[in-house]
Each structure stands twice: as C-alpha cells, then as structure tokens.
C-alpha positions as CSV (number, residue, x, y, z in Angstrom):
1,X,0.0,0.0,0.0
2,X,1.3,3.4,-1.0
3,X,0.5,6.9,0.3
4,X,1.9,9.7,2.5
5,X,1.7,7.5,5.6
6,X,3.5,4.5,4.1
7,X,5.6,3.0,6.8
8,X,3.4,4.1,9.7
9,X,1.9,1.3,11.8
10,X,-1.5,1.8,13.5
11,X,-3.0,-0.5,16.2
12,X,-6.7,-0.2,16.5
13,X,-8.5,-1.4,19.7
14,X,-11.9,0.1,18.9
15,X,-15.4,-0.9,18.1
16,X,-18.4,0.4,16.2
17,X,-17.7,3.7,14.3
18,X,-15.6,6.5,15.7
19,X,-12.4,4.6,16.3
20,X,-12.6,2.3,13.3
21,X,-13.4,5.2,11.1
22,X,-10.4,7.2,12.3
23,X,-8.1,4.2,11.7
24,X,-9.6,3.6,8.3
25,X,-8.8,7.2,7.3
26,X,-5.2,6.6,8.3
27,X,-5.2,3.4,6.2
28,X,-6.5,5.3,3.3
29,X,-3.4,7.5,3.6
30,X,-1.1,4.5,3.4
31,X,-0.7,3.5,7.1
32,X,-0.7,-0.2,7.9
33,X,-3.6,-0.7,10.3
34,X,-4.0,-3.8,12.5
35,X,-7.5,-4.1,14.0
36,X,-7.7,-6.0,17.3
37,X,-10.9,-7.9,17.8
38,X,-12.4,-10.2,20.3
39,X,-11.9,-13.9,19.4
40,X,-15.0,-15.5,18.0
41,X,-17.3,-12.5,17.7
42,X,-15.0,-9.6,16.7
43,X,-16.1,-6.0,16.6
44,X,-19.7,-6.0,17.9
45,X,-20.6,-4.1,14.8
46,X,-20.1,-7.3,12.8
47,X,-23.5,-8.5,14.1
48,X,-25.3,-5.2,13.6
49,X,-27.7,-4.2,10.9
50,X,-30.0,-6.0,8.5
51,X,-27.4,-7.4,6.1
52,X,-26.7,-11.1,5.8
53,X,-23.6,-13.2,5.5
54,X,-20.2,-12.8,7.1
55,X,-19.6,-9.3,6.0
56,X,-22.3,-6.7,6.6
57,X,-22.3,-3.2,5.0
58,X,-22.1,-1.5,8.4
59,X,-18.7,-3.2,9.1
60,X,-17.4,-2.9,5.6
61,X,-18.1,0.9,5.6
62,X,-15.6,1.5,8.4
63,X,-13.0,-1.2,8.2
64,X,-11.6,-1.5,4.7
65,X,-7.9,-1.3,4.2
66,X,-7.1,-3.1,7.5
67,X,-5.7,-6.3,8.9
68,X,-7.5,-8.2,11.6
69,X,-6.1,-10.1,14.6
70,X,-7.9,-11.5,17.5
71,X,-6.8,-10.8,21.1
72,X,-8.7,-11.2,24.3
73,X,-7.2,-8.5,26.5
74,X,-9.2,-9.9,29.5
75,X,-6.6,-12.7,29.7
76,X,-3.0,-12.2,30.7
77,X,-1.5,-13.9,27.6
78,X,-3.8,-11.7,25.5
79,X,-2.6,-8.6,27.3
80,X,1.0,-9.7,26.7
81,X,0.4,-10.1,23.0
82,X,-1.3,-6.7,22.8
83,X,1.6,-5.1,24.6
84,X,4.1,-6.7,22.3
85,X,2.1,-5.4,19.3
86,X,1.9,-1.9,20.8
87,X,5.7,-1.9,21.4
88,X,6.2,-2.0,17.7
89,X,3.6,0.4,16.5
90,X,3.5,4.2,15.8
91,X,-0.2,4.8,16.8
92,X,-2.7,3.3,19.1
93,X,-6.4,4.2,18.6
94,X,-9.0,3.1,21.2
95,X,-12.5,4.2,22.0
96,X,-13.3,2.5,25.4
97,X,-14.8,4.3,28.4
98,X,-12.2,6.4,30.3
99,X,-9.9,4.2,32.5
100,X,-11.0,0.9,31.1
101,X,-7.7,0.0,29.5
102,X,-5.7,1.6,32.3
103,X,-7.3,-0.9,34.7
104,X,-6.2,-3.7,32.5
105,X,-2.6,-2.4,32.4
106,X,-2.6,-1.6,28.7
107,X,-3.4,2.1,28.7
108,X,-1.1,4.9,27.6
109,X,1.1,5.0,30.7
110,X,1.8,1.3,30.5
111,X,2.4,1.2,26.8
112,X,4.7,4.3,26.7
113,X,7.2,2.5,29.0
114,X,8.3,0.3,26.1
115,X,7.4,2.7,23.3
116,X,8.2,6.3,24.3
117,X,7.5,7.5,20.7
118,X,3.9,6.1,20.8
119,X,1.1,8.3,19.6
120,X,-1.9,7.2,21.7
121,X,-5.4,8.4,20.7
122,X,-8.2,7.9,23.2
123,X,-11.7,8.5,21.9
124,X,-14.4,9.0,24.5
125,X,-18.1,9.9,24.5
126,X,-18.1,12.9,26.9
127,X,-14.5,13.3,27.8
128,X,-12.1,11.7,30.3
129,X,-13.1,13.9,33.2
130,X,-16.2,15.8,34.3
131,X,-19.7,14.8,35.5
132,X,-20.5,12.9,32.3
133,X,-17.3,11.0,31.8
134,X,-18.8,7.6,32.5
135,X,-22.0,8.0,30.5
136,X,-22.6,5.5,27.8
137,X,-22.5,7.6,24.6
138,X,-23.6,6.7,21.1
139,X,-24.1,9.0,18.1
140,X,-27.6,10.2,19.0
141,X,-26.5,11.1,22.5
142,X,-23.6,13.2,21.3
143,X,-25.7,14.9,18.7
144,X,-28.3,15.7,21.3
145,X,-26.1,17.2,24.0
146,X,-23.7,19.0,21.6
147,X,-26.5,21.0,20.0
148,X,-25.8,19.4,16.6
149,X,-29.2,17.8,16.5
150,X,-30.9,21.2,17.2
151,X,-29.8,22.7,13.9
152,X,-30.7,19.6,11.8
153,X,-34.4,19.1,12.8
154,X,-37.5,20.8,13.9
155,X,-37.4,20.7,17.7
156,X,-41.1,20.9,17.9
157,X,-41.2,17.5,16.1
158,X,-37.7,16.1,16.3
159,X,-36.6,13.2,14.2
160,X,-33.4,11.2,14.5
161,X,-30.8,12.1,11.9
162,X,-29.8,9.2,9.6
163,X,-26.0,9.5,9.1
164,X,-23.9,8.9,12.3
165,X,-22.6,12.5,12.1
166,X,-21.1,12.7,15.7
167,X,-19.4,9.3,15.3
168,X,-17.8,10.2,12.0
169,X,-16.9,13.8,13.0
170,X,-15.1,12.3,16.0
171,X,-13.2,9.9,13.7
172,X,-12.2,12.8,11.4
173,X,-10.9,14.9,14.3
174,X,-9.1,11.9,15.8
175,X,-7.3,11.2,12.5
176,X,-6.5,14.9,12.2
177,X,-5.0,14.9,15.7
178,X,-3.0,11.8,15.0
179,X,-1.5,13.4,11.9
180,X,-0.4,16.5,13.8
181,X,1.1,14.3,16.6
182,X,3.1,12.4,14.0
183,X,4.5,15.6,12.6
184,X,5.4,16.8,16.1
185,X,7.2,13.5,16.8
186,X,9.5,14.2,13.9
187,X,11.2,17.0,16.0
188,X,12.4,14.9,18.9
189,X,10.9,11.5,18.6
190,X,8.6,11.9,21.5
191,X,5.1,10.5,21.5
192,X,2.1,11.8,23.3
193,X,-1.5,11.1,24.3
194,X,-4.3,12.6,22.3
195,X,-7.9,12.8,23.6
196,X,-11.0,13.6,21.5
197,X,-14.6,13.2,22.7
198,X,-17.7,12.9,20.7
199,X,-19.1,15.9,22.5
200,X,-16.1,18.1,21.7
201,X,-15.9,17.0,18.1
202,X,-19.6,17.6,17.5
203,X,-19.4,21.1,19.0
204,X,-16.2,21.9,17.1
205,X,-18.2,21.3,13.9
206,X,-20.8,23.9,14.9
207,X,-18.4,26.8,14.3
208,X,-21.0,29.2,12.9
209,X,-24.0,28.4,15.2
210,X,-21.8,28.7,18.3
211,X,-20.1,31.9,17.1
212,X,-23.5,33.4,16.4
213,X,-24.6,32.7,20.0
214,X,-21.4,33.8,21.7
215,X,-21.2,37.0,19.7
216,X,-24.8,38.0,19.2
217,X,-26.9,35.8,21.6
218,X,-28.8,34.3,18.6
219,X,-29.8,30.6,19.1
220,X,-29.6,28.9,15.7
221,X,-32.2,26.5,14.5
222,X,-32.6,24.4,11.3
223,X,-33.5,27.4,9.3
224,X,-30.8,29.8,10.4
225,X,-28.1,28.7,8.0
226,X,-30.5,28.3,4.9
227,X,-31.8,31.9,5.5
228,X,-28.4,33.4,5.6
229,X,-27.0,31.3,2.7
230,X,-30.2,31.7,0.7
231,X,-30.6,27.9,0.2
232,X,-33.8,26.4,-0.9
233,X,-35.3,23.0,-1.6
234,X,-38.4,22.5,-3.8
235,X,-40.5,19.7,-5.2
236,X,-41.2,19.9,-8.9
237,X,-44.5,18.9,-10.7
238,X,-43.3,15.3,-11.1
239,X,-42.6,15.0,-7.4
240,X,-38.8,15.1,-7.7
241,X,-36.9,17.4,-5.4
242,X,-34.2,20.0,-6.3
243,X,-31.9,22.4,-4.5
244,X,-31.0,26.0,-5.1
245,X,-28.2,27.9,-3.3
246,X,-28.0,31.6,-4.1
247,X,-25.3,32.7,-1.6
248,X,-24.4,36.4,-1.9
249,X,-23.8,37.4,-5.5
250,X,-26.8,39.4,-6.8
251,X,-26.5,37.7,-10.2
252,X,-27.7,34.4,-8.8
253,X,-30.9,35.9,-7.4
254,X,-31.5,37.9,-10.6
255,X,-30.9,34.7,-12.6
256,X,-33.4,32.8,-10.5
257,X,-36.1,35.5,-10.9
258,X,-35.6,35.5,-14.7
259,X,-35.5,31.6,-14.9
260,X,-38.9,31.3,-13.1
261,X,-40.5,34.1,-15.2
262,X,-40.8,36.5,-12.3
263,X,-38.3,39.2,-13.3
264,X,-40.4,41.7,-11.4
265,X,-39.3,40.1,-8.1
266,X,-35.9,41.7,-8.6
267,X,-37.2,45.1,-7.8
268,X,-39.8,43.9,-5.2
269,X,-39.0,45.8,-2.0
270,X,-39.6,42.6,0.0
271,X,-36.8,40.9,-1.9
272,X,-34.6,43.6,-3.3
273,X,-31.5,43.1,-1.2
274,X,-30.1,40.0,0.3
275,X,-31.0,41.3,3.8
276,X,-34.6,41.7,2.5
277,X,-34.6,38.1,1.3
278,X,-33.2,36.9,4.6
279,X,-35.9,38.7,6.5
280,X,-38.6,37.5,4.2
281,X,-37.2,34.0,3.6
282,X,-40.4,32.1,4.5
283,X,-42.5,34.3,2.2
284,X,-40.1,33.9,-0.7
285,X,-39.7,30.2,-0.2
286,X,-43.5,29.8,-0.3
287,X,-43.9,31.9,-3.4
288,X,-41.1,30.0,-5.2
289,X,-42.5,26.6,-4.1
290,X,-45.8,27.3,-5.8
291,X,-43.9,28.2,-9.0
292,X,-41.7,25.1,-9.0
293,X,-44.7,22.8,-8.6
294,X,-45.8,23.8,-12.1
295,X,-43.1,22.0,-14.2
296,X,-41.1,18.8,-14.1
297,X,-37.7,18.9,-12.4
298,X,-35.6,18.2,-15.5
299,X,-37.1,21.3,-17.2
300,X,-36.5,23.5,-14.2
301,X,-32.9,22.3,-13.9
302,X,-32.3,23.0,-17.6
303,X,-33.7,26.5,-17.3
304,X,-31.8,27.2,-14.1
305,X,-28.5,26.1,-15.7
306,X,-29.2,28.4,-18.7
307,X,-29.3,31.3,-16.2
308,X,-26.2,30.1,-14.3
309,X,-28.2,29.6,-11.1
310,X,-26.5,27.1,-8.6
311,X,-29.0,24.3,-8.7
312,X,-29.0,20.5,-8.6
313,X,-31.3,17.5,-8.2
314,X,-31.6,16.2,-4.6
315,X,-30.4,12.7,-5.3
316,X,-30.9,9.6,-3.3
317,X,-27.9,7.3,-3.0
318,X,-28.7,5.2,-6.1
319,X,-29.1,8.4,-8.1
320,X,-25.8,9.8,-6.8
321,X,-23.8,6.7,-7.8
322,X,-25.4,6.9,-11.3
323,X,-24.5,10.6,-11.7
324,X,-22.0,11.1,-14.6
325,X,-19.8,13.5,-12.5
326,X,-19.7,11.0,-9.6
327,X,-18.8,8.2,-12.0
328,X,-16.1,10.5,-13.6
329,X,-14.4,11.2,-10.2
330,X,-14.5,7.5,-9.4
331,X,-15.7,7.6,-5.8
332,X,-17.2,4.1,-5.9
333,X,-14.2,1.8,-5.8
334,X,-13.4,-1.9,-5.5
335,X,-11.4,-3.2,-2.5
336,X,-10.0,-6.7,-2.7
337,X,-10.2,-9.2,-5.6
338,X,-12.2,-12.2,-6.8
339,X,-14.7,-13.4,-4.1
340,X,-13.4,-10.8,-1.6
341,X,-14.0,-7.9,-4.0
342,X,-16.2,-5.3,-2.2
343,X,-17.5,-2.1,-3.7
344,X,-17.4,0.9,-1.3
345,X,-17.0,4.6,-1.3
346,X,-13.3,5.6,-1.7
347,X,-11.0,8.3,-0.3
348,X,-11.7,11.8,-1.5
349,X,-8.2,13.3,-1.5
350,X,-5.7,13.0,-4.4
351,X,-2.0,13.3,-3.8
352,X,0.1,14.1,-6.9
353,X,3.4,12.6,-5.6
354,X,2.3,10.1,-3.0
355,X,-0.9,8.6,-4.4
356,X,-3.1,6.6,-2.1
357,X,-4.1,3.2,-3.4
358,X,-5.8,1.3,-0.6
359,X,-6.7,-2.2,-1.8
360,X,-7.3,-4.4,1.2
361,X,-11.0,-5.5,1.6
362,X,-12.6,-5.4,5.0
363,X,-10.9,-8.2,6.9
364,X,-12.5,-11.4,8.3
365,X,-12.2,-11.9,12.0
366,X,-8.6,-12.8,12.8
367,X,-7.7,-13.2,9.2
368,X,-4.1,-12.0,9.8
369,X,-3.4,-13.8,13.1
370,X,-0.6,-16.1,11.8
371,X,1.1,-13.4,9.7
372,X,1.1,-10.7,12.4
373,X,1.9,-12.9,15.4
374,X,4.7,-14.8,13.6
375,X,6.3,-11.4,13.0
376,X,6.2,-10.8,16.7
377,X,8.2,-14.0,17.3
378,X,5.4,-16.4,18.4
379,X,5.9,-20.0,17.4
380,X,3.1,-22.3,16.1
381,X,3.0,-24.1,19.4
382,X,2.6,-20.8,21.4
383,X,-0.2,-19.7,19.1
384,X,-2.0,-23.1,19.4
385,X,-1.8,-22.8,23.2
386,X,-3.1,-19.2,23.2
387,X,-6.0,-20.3,21.0
388,X,-6.9,-23.1,23.5
389,X,-6.7,-20.7,26.4
390,X,-9.0,-18.2,24.5
391,X,-6.2,-15.5,24.5
392,X,-6.4,-15.1,20.7
C-alpha cells in the first residue's frame, strides 16, 4: 500500500464507528492498520444491521484497508500479546470508556514505557473527566447534548438524523490529531497522548452556530443557515426534489427570478437586497415553491442552468452513484479481488506525488493472526496454546 503515511503502523483497539473510522482514514493515507478484535465475535458491529452473510455493509463501511487479529485482553496472555504489538507500532487508537484499558494495564502510561514514541489516541463519549465521563454515549446522545441535532431538525417535532454524524466527525478529528502528533514527533521522537470526545468533536463542527450565539446571543435552528445562505429546496411537478443555493452574489438571485419568469421580483421591496430576502425567507420560499410545482424537475434544472443559477437535483444514494460526474471522479471503488471484492466509497483526497491506493478489503475476524503474530516471534506451538486458552 502506498500513500503519504506509508511505513506508519497503527494499532486499533476500537469498536463500532468513531475509532474504526479514524483508523480507516489513516489506512486510506497509506498506514498499515491492524485491527484488534475479540476472538470469535470480533467487533460487535459485525453483528449489527440487516445485512446477511459474514460481511455486513455496516462493518465494511468503516473497516476496509485493515488487517485483523484476535486478542482477548481480559486474559494475561492476551494482554501480553497486545503489549508486544503496541511496542512496535506508531499509533494506538482506542474508544473505550475512560480508565478501562488503564485498569487492564494496557493504557497509555503502560504502553509508553516500552514505546516512548507512541502516539496514543483515546476517543471517548463525553471526555475523560467531568460529570458525564462515565455516561454510555452513542451517536444520537452526542448529537443531542452538543447542539448538533438542534440545527438539523424541527425541535417541535424532532426526528433522528440518519447519518452517524457525531461518530464520524469524531473519527475525522481523531485522525486529524494523529497526523499532527506524527508531525510533532519528527522533531524529537517523543510520542504523546491525544484525547477527543464525541461531545467536543460535534461542538467543534458547529463553528457558525456557536459563534453566532457567543457574539450575538442568537440561538440557531434548522432554518438559520438556509436563511443566511439563501438555500432552498423545492419539489417539482413530477414529485422530484431539487436544491438551489443563491449565496451572496446578486447575479444568482436575478438569474433565478428570470428563470422562473418572475423578473419583477428583482425590484420587489420585499426581496430587493439579500437582507430583505433573509428577513422574508419564508414568504419567498412559499412563493417559489408554488412556481416550482408547475413544471417537471428536469425542465427546471435546464432553465436554471441556462441562467447560471446554482441548482441540482436532490439525489438519493442510487441516483448519486449513477450521476455522470460522480462516475467520472471514481468515488465508488473496489477493494479486494475475486470473491473478496467489495464495492465501497473511496478516499476523496488526491496526492500528486504520494498517491493513495488502498486495496485491502474489509478483513475477516482474525484473518491475519498467523502473519502478524509470527512477525512478533510467536511459534506455532505458542499460538496453538493461546487459542486453546482463549487469548487469541
């Protein structure tokens, strides 16, 4: 595997989404990632969801590009194997509750004794200290407490948000932190511990809503950003949805008014300036919605394009993958070969000099036990004994 992180070794002791996603992003960049799973069952996410067979989409989505070994860190031999792995790695990623791995003797302080250059990334739900540190935290809980949910739904009739945004934002920030720590290590070879919580990551993503509140006292809701950015969503006569984003340039508003045959709206005092359109957003949205219900979506999109108005169909996933531009940029990629070939979304960043070419499919549980443990010096007899004892 090539990429800018080629030669970097990552050890992942994490389950579900946030930790595995962070490790997968590092694998996409060329790091060699070894995923540690519980013997027999593996990452609990392997049994989650509606899919059938050994590999389910929910696991494949966050675990491509990795190797898998099985270690039961509840056993002494398992902990010894884990310590041996950690002594030869650059990065450890874990997402257990605070203190869990410390109590087992395999937390940061224990591992740094034999590996002072170790970058140790601990992902938590609410943080490693404070009144909420021991709360069980999943994506919806982090979205709720952080305020993220409040800007994505009508709080009078709240509905859960489909994508695991807090989980994946946490994984993004964790990978971001690991990259910075690896750069810092280049100066003197010293490692360090990184902490990122789902709560802090979700709040960090809310840059504009939190700035608005701290600077003006305004509490943002699901319409705050669309009003300011002049974003709209409409349903055409054939029942198909489309999006329009006018932003600030007057030419886009003027182009929209001309495209819908309502050029007089340009001089209408209710909509003349962007501030006017922000104040009267609901009125303008209602007026435009009635107009867009009169013709099919394809016709509207063609007219909007003629007038250089930023507009697009609101695609479902199938429509997105069939889109010619999406196919051109090649975001749907194949990982693995033959019966292991798995189609998944790929990595979005292109490097001119150190291209990323991740090709490992999502691993089977313990698929790489022999290869990894033999490199650590374990004999076949030792591995057989560890299997009998349930250590691996």
